[in-house]
C-alpha positions as CSV (number, residue, x, y, z in Angstrom):
1,M,30.9,88.9,12.3
2,A,31.8,91.3,9.7
3,N,34.4,88.9,8.4
4,E,31.8,86.2,7.9
5,N,29.7,88.3,5.5
6,P,30.9,87.9,2.0
7,E,29.3,91.1,0.8
8,V,31.4,93.1,3.3
9,V,34.4,91.3,2.4
10,V,34.2,92.3,-1.2
11,A,33.2,96.0,-0.8
12,P,35.9,97.4,1.5
13,V,38.8,95.9,-0.8
14,V,38.5,99.0,-2.9
15,E,39.4,102.6,-1.7
16,N,38.6,106.0,-3.3
17,G,38.6,105.3,-7.0
18,G,38.4,101.6,-6.3
19,A,35.3,101.2,-8.4
20,H,37.1,102.6,-11.6
21,G,40.0,100.3,-11.0
22,G,37.6,97.3,-10.8
23,R,36.1,98.3,-14.1
24,Q,39.7,98.2,-15.6
25,L,40.4,94.9,-14.3
26,F,37.1,93.5,-15.5
27,D,37.7,95.2,-19.0
28,R,41.2,93.5,-19.2
29,E,39.6,90.2,-18.3
30,T,37.0,90.7,-20.8
31,E,39.5,91.7,-23.5
32,Q,41.6,88.6,-22.7
33,L,38.5,86.4,-23.0
34,E,37.5,88.1,-26.2
35,S,40.9,87.8,-27.7
36,E,41.2,84.2,-26.8
37,L,37.7,83.6,-28.3
38,S,38.6,85.5,-31.3
39,K,41.8,83.5,-31.6
40,K,39.7,80.4,-31.2
41,L,37.3,81.7,-33.9
42,E,40.2,82.5,-36.2
43,I,41.6,79.0,-35.7
44,T,38.3,77.5,-36.4
45,E,37.8,79.7,-39.4
46,D,41.2,78.8,-40.6
47,A,40.5,75.1,-40.0
48,N,37.2,75.5,-41.9
49,N,39.0,77.4,-44.7
50,E,41.6,74.6,-44.9
51,N,38.9,71.9,-44.9
52,E,37.0,73.9,-47.6
53,E,40.2,74.2,-49.7
54,D,40.8,70.5,-49.2
55,V,37.3,69.7,-50.3
56,A,37.7,72.2,-53.2
57,A,41.0,70.5,-54.1
58,E,39.5,67.0,-53.9
59,E,36.5,68.3,-56.0
60,E,38.9,69.8,-58.5
61,E,40.9,66.6,-58.6
62,G,37.8,64.7,-59.0
63,S,36.6,66.9,-61.9
64,K,40.1,66.5,-63.3
65,G,39.8,62.8,-63.0
66,E,36.4,62.9,-64.6
67,T,37.7,65.1,-67.4
68,S,40.6,62.8,-68.0
69,T,38.3,59.8,-68.0
70,K,36.2,61.6,-70.5
71,K,39.2,62.5,-72.6
72,T,40.4,58.8,-72.4
73,K,36.9,57.8,-73.5
74,K,37.1,60.3,-76.4
75,K,40.5,59.1,-77.2
76,K,39.2,55.5,-77.2
77,S,36.3,56.5,-79.4
78,K,38.7,58.3,-81.7
79,S,40.9,55.4,-81.8
80,K,38.1,53.3,-83.5
81,K,39.1,54.6,-86.9
82,K,38.3,52.9,-90.3
83,P,40.9,50.1,-90.9
84,Q,43.9,51.1,-93.2
85,Q,45.5,49.0,-95.7
86,T,48.9,47.9,-95.0
87,D,52.1,48.5,-97.3
88,P,52.4,46.1,-99.1
89,P,48.6,45.3,-99.0
90,T,47.6,42.2,-96.9
91,I,44.1,43.1,-95.5
92,P,41.1,41.7,-97.5
93,V,39.1,44.6,-99.0
94,V,35.9,43.4,-97.3
95,K,37.4,44.1,-94.0
96,L,38.3,47.7,-94.9
97,F,34.6,48.4,-95.5
98,P,32.7,46.9,-92.6
99,S,29.5,48.4,-93.8
100,G,29.6,46.2,-97.0
101,E,29.2,49.2,-99.2
102,F,32.0,49.8,-101.6
103,P,32.9,53.1,-103.3
104,E,31.3,54.2,-106.5
105,G,33.5,54.8,-109.6
106,E,33.4,57.9,-111.7
107,I,30.0,58.9,-112.6
108,Q,29.2,60.4,-116.2
109,Q,25.8,61.4,-117.3
110,Y,24.2,60.4,-120.4
111,K,23.9,63.0,-123.2
112,G,21.7,63.7,-126.2
113,D,19.0,61.3,-126.8
114,N,19.7,59.4,-123.5
115,L,19.6,62.5,-121.3
116,W,16.0,61.6,-120.2
117,R,17.4,58.6,-118.3
118,S,18.9,60.7,-115.6
119,T,15.4,61.9,-114.4
120,S,13.4,58.8,-115.2
121,E,11.6,57.4,-112.1
122,E,11.4,54.0,-113.8
123,K,15.1,53.8,-114.5
124,R,15.8,54.8,-110.9
125,E,13.7,52.0,-109.6
126,L,15.5,49.5,-111.9
127,E,18.8,50.9,-110.6
128,R,17.8,50.3,-107.0
129,L,16.9,46.7,-107.8
130,E,20.3,46.2,-109.4
131,K,22.3,47.6,-106.4
132,P,23.6,44.4,-105.1
133,I,25.2,43.6,-108.5
134,Y,26.7,47.1,-108.6
135,N,28.2,46.6,-105.1
136,S,29.8,43.3,-106.2
137,V,31.4,45.0,-109.2
138,R,32.5,47.9,-107.0
139,Q,34.2,45.4,-104.6
140,A,36.0,43.7,-107.5
141,A,37.1,47.2,-108.8
142,E,38.4,48.2,-105.2
143,V,40.6,45.2,-105.2
144,H,42.0,46.1,-108.6
145,R,42.8,49.6,-107.6
146,Q,44.6,48.5,-104.5
147,V,46.6,45.9,-106.2
148,R,47.8,48.1,-109.1
149,K,48.8,50.8,-106.5
150,Y,51.5,48.6,-105.3
151,V,52.1,46.5,-108.4
152,R,55.9,47.2,-108.5
153,S,56.5,45.8,-105.0
154,I,54.2,42.7,-104.8
155,T,53.4,39.3,-106.4
156,L,50.4,40.5,-108.2
157,E,48.2,37.3,-108.5
158,D,48.9,36.3,-104.9
159,T,47.9,39.8,-103.8
160,V,44.7,39.7,-105.7
161,R,43.8,36.3,-104.2
162,K,44.4,37.7,-100.7
163,L,42.6,41.1,-101.1
164,I,39.6,39.5,-102.8
165,S,39.3,36.7,-100.3
166,E,39.5,34.1,-103.0
167,N,36.6,31.6,-102.6
168,G,36.3,29.1,-105.6
169,L,34.0,30.5,-108.1
170,K,32.5,33.1,-105.8
171,A,35.4,35.5,-105.7
172,G,38.9,35.5,-107.3
173,I,40.9,36.2,-110.4
174,A,38.7,36.6,-113.6
175,F,41.4,35.7,-116.2
176,P,45.1,35.1,-116.5
177,T,47.3,38.2,-116.0
178,G,48.4,39.5,-119.4
179,C,52.0,40.6,-119.6
180,S,52.1,41.2,-123.3
181,L,55.4,42.8,-124.5
182,N,56.1,45.3,-127.2
183,W,54.3,44.2,-130.5
184,V,52.3,41.6,-128.7
185,A,48.9,43.4,-128.0
186,A,47.1,40.9,-125.8
187,H,46.6,37.3,-124.4
188,W,50.2,36.4,-123.4
189,T,51.0,35.3,-119.9
190,P,54.2,33.2,-119.2
191,N,53.7,29.5,-118.9
192,S,55.6,27.5,-116.2
193,G,59.3,27.6,-116.9
194,D,59.3,30.7,-119.0
195,K,62.4,32.8,-118.5
196,T,61.2,36.1,-120.1
197,A,62.3,39.1,-118.1
198,L,61.1,42.6,-118.4
199,Q,63.8,45.0,-119.9
200,Y,64.4,48.7,-119.7
201,D,63.3,49.2,-123.3
202,D,60.2,47.0,-123.1
203,V,56.6,48.2,-123.4
204,M,54.4,45.8,-121.2
205,K,50.6,45.7,-121.2
206,L,49.5,44.6,-117.8
207,D,46.0,43.4,-118.0
208,F,44.4,41.6,-115.0
209,G,40.9,41.0,-113.9
210,T,39.0,40.4,-110.6
211,H,35.4,39.1,-110.1
212,I,32.8,38.7,-107.3
213,D,30.1,36.2,-108.1
214,G,31.1,36.2,-111.7
215,H,30.8,40.0,-112.0
216,I,34.1,40.9,-113.8
217,V,36.2,44.1,-113.6
218,D,38.7,44.0,-116.6
219,C,41.2,46.8,-116.4
220,A,44.7,47.3,-118.0
221,F,47.5,49.7,-118.2
222,T,50.9,50.0,-119.8
223,V,54.4,49.9,-118.1
224,A,57.4,51.5,-119.8
225,F,60.6,52.5,-118.0
226,N,62.1,54.3,-121.0
227,P,60.6,57.9,-121.2
228,M,61.0,57.7,-125.0
229,Y,57.6,55.8,-125.0
230,D,55.8,58.4,-122.9
231,P,53.8,60.0,-126.0
232,L,52.7,56.4,-126.9
233,L,51.3,55.8,-123.5
234,A,49.7,59.2,-123.3
235,A,47.9,58.7,-126.6
236,S,46.2,55.4,-125.5
237,R,45.4,56.8,-122.0
238,E,43.7,59.9,-123.4
239,A,41.9,57.7,-126.0
240,T,40.5,55.5,-123.3
241,Y,38.8,58.5,-121.6
242,T,37.6,59.8,-124.9
243,D,36.0,56.3,-125.2
244,V,34.0,56.5,-122.0
245,R,32.9,60.1,-122.5
246,L,31.6,60.3,-126.1
247,C,28.9,58.6,-128.1
248,D,30.8,58.3,-131.4
249,I,33.4,56.1,-129.9
250,G,35.3,54.7,-132.8
251,A,35.8,58.0,-134.5
252,A,36.6,59.9,-131.3
253,I,39.4,57.4,-130.3
254,Q,41.0,57.3,-133.6
255,E,41.0,61.1,-133.9
256,V,42.8,61.3,-130.5
257,M,45.4,58.6,-131.4
258,K,46.2,60.4,-134.7
259,S,47.0,63.6,-132.8
260,Y,50.0,61.9,-131.3
261,E,53.4,60.8,-132.6
262,V,56.4,59.1,-130.9
263,E,60.1,59.4,-131.6
264,I,61.9,56.1,-131.3
265,N,65.8,56.1,-131.7
266,G,65.7,59.3,-133.7
267,K,62.8,58.4,-136.0
268,V,59.2,59.8,-135.6
269,F,56.3,57.4,-135.9
270,P,52.5,58.3,-136.1
271,V,50.4,56.6,-133.3
272,K,47.6,54.4,-134.9
273,S,44.6,52.5,-133.5
274,I,44.7,48.8,-134.0
275,R,41.8,48.5,-136.4
276,N,40.7,44.9,-135.5
277,L,41.3,44.9,-131.7
278,N,38.2,46.1,-130.0
279,G,36.6,46.8,-126.6
280,H,34.0,44.3,-125.7
281,S,30.9,43.7,-123.4
282,I,31.2,41.6,-120.2
283,G,28.6,39.2,-118.9
284,P,28.4,37.2,-115.7
285,Y,31.3,34.6,-115.8
286,Q,31.8,35.6,-119.5
287,I,34.7,38.0,-120.2
288,H,33.8,38.5,-123.8
289,A,30.0,38.7,-124.0
290,G,29.5,39.1,-127.7
291,K,29.3,42.9,-128.3
292,S,32.3,44.9,-129.6
293,V,33.4,48.4,-129.0
294,P,35.2,49.8,-132.1
295,I,38.2,52.0,-131.8
296,V,38.3,53.3,-135.4
297,K,35.9,55.4,-137.6
298,G,33.3,53.4,-139.2
299,G,33.0,50.8,-136.4
300,E,35.4,48.1,-137.8
301,Q,34.0,44.8,-136.4
302,T,36.4,42.2,-137.7
303,K,38.4,40.3,-135.1
304,M,41.9,38.9,-135.0
305,E,41.9,35.4,-136.5
306,E,44.7,32.8,-136.6
307,E,44.6,32.2,-140.3
308,K,45.1,36.0,-141.0
309,G,48.5,36.0,-139.5
310,Y,47.7,38.0,-136.4
311,V,48.8,35.2,-134.0
312,R,52.4,34.7,-133.3
313,E,53.3,31.1,-134.3
314,D,56.6,31.1,-132.1
315,L,54.7,32.0,-129.0
316,E,53.0,29.3,-127.0
317,C,49.4,29.5,-126.3
318,S,48.7,30.3,-122.6
319,H,45.1,31.5,-122.4
320,Y,42.1,29.1,-122.6
321,M,38.4,29.4,-121.8
322,K,35.5,26.9,-121.8
323,N,33.0,27.9,-124.5
324,F,30.1,29.7,-122.7
325,D,27.2,28.2,-124.9
326,V,28.7,24.7,-125.3
327,G,26.2,21.8,-124.7
328,H,27.0,18.2,-123.9
329,V,29.8,16.7,-126.0
330,P,30.6,13.1,-125.6
331,L,34.1,12.5,-124.7
332,R,36.0,9.2,-125.2
333,L,39.4,10.0,-123.6
334,P,39.2,9.4,-119.9
335,R,42.0,11.9,-119.2
336,A,40.0,14.7,-121.0
337,K,36.9,13.9,-118.9
338,Q,38.9,14.3,-115.8
339,L,40.4,17.5,-116.9
340,L,36.9,18.9,-117.9
341,V,35.6,18.1,-114.4
342,T,38.7,20.1,-113.0
343,I,37.9,23.1,-115.4
344,N,34.2,23.1,-114.4
345,N,34.9,23.0,-110.7
346,N,37.6,25.5,-110.7
347,F,37.1,28.0,-113.6
348,S,33.6,27.2,-115.1
349,T,33.6,29.6,-118.2
350,L,36.2,32.1,-116.7
351,A,39.5,32.2,-118.6
352,F,42.4,30.2,-117.3
353,C,46.1,29.4,-118.2
354,R,48.4,26.4,-117.9
355,R,50.0,28.0,-114.8
356,Y,46.6,27.8,-113.1
357,L,46.3,24.1,-113.9
358,D,49.8,23.5,-112.5
359,R,48.8,25.4,-109.3
360,I,45.8,23.2,-108.5
361,G,48.0,20.0,-109.0
362,E,47.2,19.0,-112.6
363,T,50.0,17.2,-114.4
364,K,50.5,15.7,-117.8
365,Y,47.4,17.4,-119.3
366,L,48.6,18.9,-122.5
367,M,47.1,16.1,-124.7
368,A,43.8,16.1,-122.8
369,L,43.7,20.0,-123.1
370,K,44.2,19.7,-127.0
371,Y,41.5,17.1,-127.1
372,L,39.0,19.4,-125.4
373,C,40.0,22.2,-127.8
374,D,39.5,20.0,-130.8
375,A,36.2,19.0,-129.5
376,G,35.1,22.7,-129.3
377,I,34.5,22.5,-125.5
378,V,37.6,24.7,-124.7
379,Q,38.6,27.7,-126.8
380,P,42.4,28.5,-127.0
381,Y,43.2,32.2,-127.1
382,P,46.7,32.6,-128.6
383,P,48.8,35.8,-128.2
384,L,47.5,38.6,-130.6
385,C,50.2,40.6,-132.2
386,D,50.9,43.6,-134.3
387,V,53.7,43.9,-136.8
388,K,57.1,42.5,-135.3
389,G,59.3,45.4,-134.1
390,S,56.4,47.7,-133.4
391,Y,55.2,48.9,-129.9
392,V,51.7,48.5,-128.6
393,S,50.3,50.5,-125.6
394,Q,46.9,49.7,-124.0
395,Y,44.8,51.3,-121.2
396,E,41.4,49.8,-120.5
397,H,38.5,50.4,-118.0
398,T,35.4,48.7,-117.1
399,I,32.1,50.8,-117.4
400,L,28.8,50.0,-115.8
401,L,26.0,51.2,-118.1
402,R,23.5,51.9,-115.4
403,P,19.9,52.8,-116.3
404,T,20.4,56.5,-115.2
405,C,24.2,57.1,-115.9
406,K,27.5,55.6,-116.8
407,E,29.9,54.6,-114.0
408,V,33.6,54.0,-114.7
409,V,34.0,51.5,-111.8
410,S,37.7,50.8,-112.2
411,K,38.7,54.5,-112.3
412,G,41.3,55.3,-109.8
413,D,43.8,58.0,-108.7
414,D,46.4,56.5,-111.0
415,Y,44.4,56.6,-114.2
């Protein structure tokens, strides 16, 4: 009976001190359970830590990915830079200024009696109204600057046509490129077949023009390889800037010119202004608009004329221009009528040369051209020359006389 009672079975298992030994066994079992639980807890915590580290790593990678994406976007946004001109230049200037706004030239304030213009509200309003015209002139000036920057490594006229986006009478070359050498002062460009080559001892005046909607930029500079001519070039360059800064233009220019001298082959020569070769005003589609800018004291206004011996008789005429104010003139020669239509459609009252007629496909036109000249419809402009054996240097800028200030639109880093 005692064996069937579970309570009796359990109690006699223990002798004296048996209760203490039971507690030890219970404690060991408890410690084992606690150690196993703690291990499990440690394993769980480790697993949780690993999971947290993985999540953190993923978040970190994600944030890095986002950062890299942002950097990529920033790089992409930075990569959208203003277009740069190629070397040699091939990109039309209008594409380099997507806003359609072209850079201003050098601004100079009026002085003396005209100082009030700078603060006049009426003049400022006039200026705002003329802004589209100013912008067209600045576009033509920007083409001029970029072309002359690379002038020694390009075909000049082809590059002008490309950069200005030539478009009939709306945009293009304003007049034939002047390449006058030595004592020839102006209005010479080679006709087709001319074999003239620039030499080391030559002094060449490079004068070319650009236009947008008939708004002309006329700018010239001188090329000389022999440093012997440097004082001559410096005289005309400095006189040009005297021209645009002072009011008493003629006297100031002459004074600057007289302060220079040049030594050529051991002989010293004074530098002088050409008395009857002047600056000039410019109008829409009109390179010579009537007003003259003197370059000697006293404002000499006489102009070079053929009968006075200023035109070289052994140089062919290359420059022509339809008279700006000519009315209807009846023509009997059919070929002259055809040629006049060509001139009207391609040049209007802008200057042209025989090479330009050749380029657009005209042939056997010399008699018809002479007929138009004799009829007073077209005006020939033969080369203008100084004394044979002399050397002429020229620098020229186009100035906008704005209501509030003067703007030298063709000014560049070169001159």
